[in-house]
N, C-alpha and C positions, 0 to 999 in steps of 0.2 A: 614504461607504465604499469599499472595496474591493471589486474583484469577485473571484470564484474564482481564477483566472488570477495574479493580485497575489498573493492568497495565500498560495499552491502557489507560485511562486518566490521569495517571501521564506521560507517555511517553508526550500524547498528549498537554499538558501543558510546556513539557519541549521544545518543536517545535514554540509555540505559541510567548514566551519569546526569545527564542534566537532569532527568525526571528523579533520580535517586534524590539531587538537593532541591530541587523543585515541592518534591511532597514534603522536606523537613523545614524548609523554607515556612511553607503554607501552614502547617498543624499549627509551628508555634505561634505564626502570626495570628491564624483564627482562636488557638486558643485564650493567648492575652487580650486577642483584642476583641473577643465578643463574637465573632463572627462566624456562624454557622456555613454560610457561603465558603466562609475560607477553606473549613475543615472539608466542606464535601466536595471541594477542588484537589485536599491532601488527599481525601480517598481515590482521585482518580487518576493522582497522577502516581501513587502508591499500586493502583492498578495495570496503570502504563509501564513500569519498572519489570514489575512481573511479565505483562504480556510482551514486552522488550526483550525478554529473556527465553521467551520460546520462540519470538522471530530470529533470535541470535543461535537458537538450535535447529532450527526449522533450519535456517539457509545453510548448515554446517552438513541437515543428515541430506540435504538434498542437493549439495554439489557432490555427493558419494558418485563415483564414475557407474558405467551401469555393469550389472551382471546378469549371473544365467536365472537367475529368479525376476530379473527387473532389467530386460533388453533396451527399452525405452532410457534407464537412468531411474533417477530418485525427485525427481524435478515437483511431481506433483504433490510432494508433503509440503511443499509453499502453502501453497493457496489453502491446503489442509490447516496449518499455521494461521491461515488467515481467520478461518473461524473459530478458531479459539480465541481471538485476539478479540471478535464482535461478540465470542461468550463475556469474557471480560467486562468488554462497553456493555453489554444490557445490565452483567451482574453490580456495575457499579453503579449504573443508572440508578436502577433500583432500586438499591442501597440509600442512593442520592433523593430521591424522591420520598421513599418514606419518612426519613429522617426530618428531610422538609416539612412535612403535615406534622410529622410530630413539634418539631420544634414552633409548627405558623400557632399549634394550639396549646405553646406552654411559653407563659409571656417572660421575657427575659430583656437586659439591659440593650440598649442601642449601640453596635458596634465599634470602634475604637477610631477618629479620622484616620490615624499613622495606616492604618487597611487600605488605604484609596493607594496613598502611594506604593505601597507592595505589588497590588493587585496590575498596577498602572506599568509600572516594569514588568512583571510577570504577563502581560498580553503583550506588548512588544516583544519581549526572549520568545517567549511561545510564538508567535506568528512568526519570528527568524527560525527559529527551530524547524516548523514546519514547511518553508520555504526550503531550507536547504535540502533536509530529508526526501521530500516531495522532489526536487531536483537531480537528487542520487537515485531513487526508483526510476525518475522516466530512462535514466541514463543505462542502470543496469535493467530493467525490465523485471523489475521486483514486485508480485504482488504484495508478498507481507511487506518489504519496506513502504508500499503505498499506503499501506495501512497504520504503519506505524508513523510515518507522516499527521494519517489523518487524525493517531489520537495525540497529535501534536496543535493540531487547528481546534480539534474539540475541546483542550485545554484552556485554548486560547480564548475561547466562546465562553467556557463555564467561568471564566476568571472577569471577561468581560461583562456580561449578566451580574457576576458580584459585584462588580463596581459599579456600576447601575441602580443596583439593590439596595447598597448600603448607602451610598450617593444620597439616595431618596429618604431612608431611614436617619442619615444626619441633616437634612435641610430641610425636613417638615417635622424632625422630632416626634414629641412622645404619641402615640397612638400608632407609628409606622415603623416598631421595632422591629419587625416580622417580613420590613421590606426584603432584607436579604433574603432569606427561606425561601420567599414567594421565585425569589431571583435561582435559587438554587434548586428551587421545585422544575422552573423553566429551564432551565439549563440540562435537566434531564433529562428533558423533551429531542435537544437538540443534541444529545450525546445518541440517544436513539435513532435519531435520523441518519448521522455520522455513522453508525453501526450499520445499518442499511445499504449506506453508500460505498462503504468496504466488502461487503457482503457479495452484493453485485459483480462486480469485474470476477471476482474469486469463484464464484457459482459456475460463470460463463467459464473459467480458464478451467472447468473440472471436468464440466460438459462438452469442452471442446468445442464451441461458442464459435462461429465463424464474426470476429470482432478484428481481422487485421487485414484491412484492404489497406494502408499504405505499402505495406510488406510488402503484399502480395503484387503490389503496382510494382515497384522497387525488384522482386525477383525475376518476373518477368524480361522488364527491361534489362537486367545483367544476362539473363537464358540467353535473348536474343541477340547480342551481342558475338556468340562463338559461332565461328563458321560453324554450316555445314545446319544450321537450327532455323527451317523455315518460318516457325512461327511456335509460341505454345500453348496450351489447353486447357487441362483442368489443373488447377493450384491450389492445394490444402494446406493450409499452416496448423501445428497444432503445438500448443506452448505446454513445458512441462521445465517448470522454475523458472530460471532466469534464462533458458536457450529455448529455441525452435525447432519440429522436425517435420520435414517438406515433403511433400508428395508429391510432385512435376509430371505432369504429362507435356514432352516437346514433339512436335513434329518434323518429322527430315524426309528427306529425295527417298519416294519409294524403291526407284533402283539400286541402291547401293547395299554394298554387303553387311552380312550380319556384325559382323567384327568392326567396319566403317562406322556403323546406326552406335552400336556399345562403348569406341572411342569416342563419340560425338558425345556419349549420355556419361563420359568420365570428364571430360573437360570442362562441361556447364556444370558439374557437380563441383569439380574444383575450382572454379571461378567463382560461383556462391557461396564456398565454404572462403572463400581468400577476400572476396570482396564485402560480406557481410558477417562478420564476427558472431553475430548474437545466434547463429545456426550451425546447429550441433551434427544433423546429419540430411542427407537428401535419398528420398527414393526417386528416380527418373525411369518412365515407363515413354517407350518412343512408339510414336506412332505414324504411317505410312503418311508422306505429304504426293498429291497427285496435280503434276501442272496441268494446266487447265491450255488446251488450243483455240 
């Protein structure tokens, strides 16, 4: 069975190669088909290639084991890479918006009809890419991979906007040549919105925001199955890359020895690491449990 890291790396290569092919196809079709919306789409796909390369590098760095300077590992590099991806998205949206406005102000020919066929194919395939990468990001708990998935979704949206704009230009004819440019301008707004959607969870991860209620529920459930654990109290989860570090307080019988409490804590830790493989480490604090008479 492949590790989360191996799955994430393979998925990222899938994104890089796919985006490179799409960038070339869109650019050629846009230039020869007189469609700036498609050229804008090609620009975004090109930035997607570079952002996916950043994801690849970030995942490899985040997977480095802990060392003396980084006792919790290097996992926090992953959300930092996500910030870089957001930067790419904002930059591409800005370029697209600026160039769209310039093209709206400059008369040009109506796009060629065959550009619609290319765009329809791109929308379908890009949505497929989004679903594949998004599924893998959920499996691996990778923030950077989730950002990469949103890149595919934003690409599908910009292609859909281009399809609508070109359709308007073709069917309404003279006077509507700039419809696909307006579509590209609208698409830049969608890209900015997606950038925020990507930024928000990555920022929460860096700030160790409380976002893992379901995991905490599973941790408590597994811990309370260990003989000697009366109940669980405080449980804190910190995400680092594709793994998690847990601080857990468990209550044990107040009358047992220190060694017995220590052994119970070790059994809890071993069970959690065994049953929840996404956990990298567990720090357990023992609390005394007083039976009520």
